[in-house]
N, C-alpha and C positions, 0 to 999 in steps of 0.2 A: 323633747329635743335633747339630743345626746350632748355629752360634755364636750366632745370634739367640735360639734357644730357651734355650741355656745362660745367656745374659745376662739374659733375662726371669726365669728361675728364680732366678738369683742376686739380682736386684733384689727379687723377691718375698720371698725369704728375709730379705734385709736389712730390708725394710719390716715384716715380721712381728716380727723381733727388735727393731726400733725401737719398735714399738707396745708391746711388753712393757716396754721401758725407760722409755717416756713415760707408761705407765699410772699409776705412783705419783704423778707430778707432776700428771697430769690429775685424779686422785682428790683430791689436796690442793686444787687450785683449785676443783673441783666442791663439795667439802665446805665450803670457805670461803664459798660463796654460798648455803648452805642455811639454813633455819630450824631451830630446835632439834629440832622433831618430825620432821624429815626426815633427820637425821644417822644414826639407827639403824633406818632402814626395812629390812625383810627383803631387798629387792632394791635394788641400787645405781641411783640416779637420776643419770645423768651430767650431765643438763642440768636444773638446779633451776628450778622454776616455783612462785612467782616468784623471781627472783634477788635475794638480800638483799645489795645492795652496801653497805648500812649496816653490815654486819659489819666491814668494813675500818675504818670510822671508829671504831666501838666498840672494836675491838682496839687501835688506836693510842692511844686515850684511856686504856686500862687500864694502860699502862706507859709510862714516858718514852722513847718511841721516838726522838725527835730527839736527846736527850741521849746515848743509847746509840749512835746512828748516828754522832754526832760523835766519841765515844771510839773506836769501831771504825775510823773513817776515819783518825784520828791514828795508830793502831797499824799499819793497813794501809799507809799512805803511807810511814811510817818503815821498815817491814819491806821494802817493795819497793825503796826507795832503797838500803838497806843490803845487801840480797841482790844486786842488780845490780852495785853498786860492788865489793863484796867477792868476788864470783864471777868477774868479768871479768878482773881482774889475775892471780890465780893460774892461771886457765884459759889466759891468754896465755903465761904462763911454762911451763906444762906442754906446751903445743902448739907454740909457735913458737921457744922458746929451747932451746939445747943446753947442758946442764950435768950434771955428774957426780951420779949418784944420782937423776936425774929420774924414771925409771920406778919405782924403789923407793918414793920418796915418794908418787908418784901412787897406787900400789897400796895403800899404807898409808892414804891419804886415802879411797880407795874402800871399804876395809875398815870404815871408821867408819860407813858406811851400815847395816851389819848389826848395829850396836850398838843395842839397844832403848833408847828414851827413858827407860824406868823405871829403867834402871841408873844413869843420871846425874842423875835427877830430884832426889834428896836432896842430893848434894854441891853441885849447882848452886844449889838453894834456899838451902842454908846459906851459900854464897858471897855470894849477893845479899842475904841477911839481914845478914851481916857488913858489907856495904857500905852498908846502910841503904836499899836500893832497893825492898824489899817495900812494897806499898801505893802504888806508882807505875807508870807505863807503861814505865820503863826496862828491867826484865827481859824485857819482851815485844818491845822494839825493838832494844836494843843488841846482843844475840847475832847479829842478822842482819848486822851489820857485821864479823863475824869469819868469814865464809865458810860456805857450805853445800855439802857434798860432792856432792850430786845436781846442784845448779845448776852447780858448777864442771865436773862431768863433761859435762853437756849443752853448755856453752859450749866446752869443750876439743874435743869431737867436731866442733863446727861450725868452730872455728878451723883444725882440721886439713884441712878441705876447701877452705880459701882458698889459692890458688896461692902457693907460696913465692916465685915470681919477682916478685910485687908488692913484697914486703918487701925483696928483694935490690935491686930498682931504686931503692927509696926510700933504702936505705943508700948506694948509689952517689951519690945526689943530696945526701947529707950529713945525712939524717934520723937522729935518735936513736931508740932502741927505744921510748921513751915516745911520741915523735911518730908513729912508725909505728902504734903501738897506738891513738892517738887519731884520727889523720887517715885511716888506711887500714882497719884491722881493725874498729874499732867501727862505722863507717858501713856496712860490708858485713855486719855481724853483727846488724842490726836485727831480723830474724825470730827469731833465737835469743834476743836480749835480751828481746824481747816475750814469748817463751815462758816464760823464767825469771821475768819480772815477773808474768805472769799466774798462774803456779804459786804464787809468793810471796803474791800478793794473795788467792788462793783459800784458801791455808793460813791466813793471818792472819784472814781474814773468818770462817772456820768454826771457828777455834780455840776450844775450850771449856776444855781442861785448864789452859792457861797463865793466862788471866784468873781462873779459879777459884782457882788457887794463890796468885797474887801480888796480886790486887786485893781490898781489904777494904772500901772505901767504895762504897756503892751508887751514888754519883754518878760513879764511874769504870767502872761495868760496861759490857761490850760487848753487842752484840745477841745473841750466843750465850748469855751468862749471863742476859740479859733474857728470852729465850724460855724458858729453864729455870725462871726465877722465875714467868713467866706460867703455865706448866704447873702449878706448885705452888699458885698462888693461884686459878686459874680452870680447874682440871683437867677439870671436867665440861662446860665450854663448848668443845667440840671445833671447832665452826665458827669461833669467834673465834681459837682457837689456830692453825687452818689458815690463817686470813686473815693473822695475824701472820707465820706461816712463809712464806707466799707473798710478802709484802712484803719480808722479809729475803732471800729467794732472788732476787728480781728484779734487784738490782744485779749479781749473779754472771752472770746470763744476759745482761744488757746488756754487761758487760765482755767476755764471750766473743764475742758477736755483733760488737762493734766491732773486736775483734782476731782474728776468726776466720781470715781469710785469712793474716795474718802468723803466727798461732799454728800453723796447719796446715803452713805452709811451713817454720817453724822445726822442728817435730817431724819433718817428712819429711827435712830436710837434716842434722839431727844424727844421729850414729851411722853415717854413711856411710863413715867412715874409722876405722881402728883404730890 
C-alpha cells in the first residue's frame, strides 16, 4: 500500500470519527431551530424548514441570561488569573531550581490528582462556612490561587524543555531567580500558559457542582445553574432548551478558536521532558 493511499485512509478515518464527535453538537443546533411539532418527528430533520431563529430570543427571555453571564465571567476571570499565577511559580521551582526533596514533594503533589473531589467536598464546605464565605463567589475563586496539581504539572513539563543555558547566562549578568522567571521563562512559556488558562476557563465555565453548593441567591447563579433551572421550568420545550444550550456553548468555542494555535502548541510541547 502506497504512502498516499495510507494517508487518504487515515484522513478518511479521522473525518468519520470527527463526524461522530460533531453529531451531538449538530443535533443540538438543529433542534434549537425547530418548531415544537418538529422536535419529536420519527426521522431526524437536520435542516429545519422553516428555521425558527425566534427560539433564541425566547430562550434568552425565559431566564436572566445576561445576569448569569456576568456572574459566570466573574468566576471564570478570577479562576483563570488565580490558576495561572499559582501554577507558574511552583512549576518553576519544581523544574528549574535544585533543592533537597524536590522530586519527593513533586510526586506527593501529583498524587493529589488521584484524590476524588468527593473526599474533600465536606471538609472544604465546612471550612468555607466557618469563614462565612458561603453564599458568595469566594469559594469558587479563592481556591484557584492555591495551586492546581494538573496545571503545575503541565507548566513544569514545559519549563523543563527550556534550555538551562538561558537561565545560566542571565545569572552571570546578575539576574535574580525571580527576574529570570519574569523576563525569560514566562515570555517563552506563553503557549503553556495559554493552555492552562484555557483549561481553567473551561472548567469554571462548565462547573455545576461548585455553584450549586455555595451559591444560594438566584441573582448569583451561573449559566450552568441557569440551564438546570431552565430545564426544570421549561422541560417540555426542548427546542428552547437547545437554543439556550447553544448560546452557552458558543463562548467556549470562540475561546478555543481564538487560542487554537497556541493551545495546540502548548499541548504538543508539554510532556516532552521527564
